[in-house]
N, C-alpha and C positions, 0 to 999 in steps of 0.2 A: 504494500500500500504506500501511498504518498506521504511525504513530510510536508506538513502544512503549518505555516506561521500565521497567527491571527493578530492583525494590527487594528487597534481601536483607540478611541479617546476614553479617558477615565469616566466621564459621565455615562458612557455606554457599556460599562463593565458587566452589568447583569445580562444584557442582551448578547454581548460578545461571549460570555461564558456559556450561555444556552446554545449558541451557535457552535462553539468549540466542542461542547459535549455531543452535539449531533454529528459533527465530523468524526469525533473519536468513536462514537457508537457505530459508525459506518466502517470502522476498521483502520482509519488513518491515524498516523502519528501526528499529534497536534502540539504545537508550541504556543503556550499562552503564558504571558508574564506572571499572572496570579498563581500558576501551577509550577513555574520554573525558577522564579527568583525568590529566594528566602532571605530572612534577616541575616545581615552580614555579607551578602553577596555583592559583588560589583555589578550594578545594573547594566552599565555599558558592556562589560565583558559577557554577561549572560545573554544580553540581546544579540551581541555579535555572534555568540555560539549558536543561537537560535536561527540567525540568518544564514549561517554557513551550512551549506548542504540542503537547504530547503528546496522543495520542488514548486511550491505554490505559496504566495503571500496573499492572504485574504484581506483586502483593504476595506475595512468597514467605515462608512461615513454616515453622518447624520446632520441634523440641523445644528448640532453643537459645534460644527466646524472641524478644523484640523489642528493638531498639536505639533509642537516642535519634535517631540519624541516620535510621533507617527511619521512625520516627514523623514526623520533619520532612519526609519525602517523601510519605507517604500521607495524612496529615491535611489538608494544604492541598489535595490533589487531591480528597479527599472533599468539602471545603467548596466547591470549584469545581463539582463534580458537583451538589451540593445547590442551588447557585445557578443551575442550569440550563445550565451550560457543557457542551459535547459532549465530555466526558471520562469514562472509566469505569474503575473499579477491578476487576481480575480477580484474585481470591485463588487462590493455588496452595499446596498442602500438599506440602512436601518430605519431612518426616519428623516424625511425632508432633506434639504440641502443638495449640493452637487459635489461631485468628486473633483479632484485636481484637474485643471484645464488640460494638462498634457495627456491625460488618459480618458478624457470625456468621450472619445470615439469608441471606447471599449464597451461592449454590452455588459450590463451589471445584473446581478441577482437582486430582485426587489423583494426584500423581506418585510417592508413596511406594509404593502398592500395584500400580500399573500405569503405568509411565513412558510407554509408547507411546500408550495410550488417553488418558491425561491430557493429553499434548501435542496429540493430535488434537482433543480437546474444547476446549483452549485456543485452538488455531488457528481452530476453527470459531466461537469467540466473537469473534475479532478480524476485523472486516470491513473 
């Protein structure tokens, strides 16, 4: 199964955890900061480890916007993808808002309007 990194903003933690659990239940190895970073860990080091070797970065966006941490997760992943590495960004709309301009041409999973259909589409995109 695939290695999946879930990138989200702190206000969306509950929804991101629900999504990560659905991905894990489907058999994927899921990296979520709440599961992987413990007290005393270097946050930067642990995120870097999570980004190394991933197959997919699930980029969650919502009306709450984007954070500096989230940019530090998806931007290097996009650079790796453009350099030909086998990694893919999968945008997910949690609630309102729009994704980053540079990836707005990518089809996204819409979890805001139909959670189950959006998760099914996301799982179909993860091979």
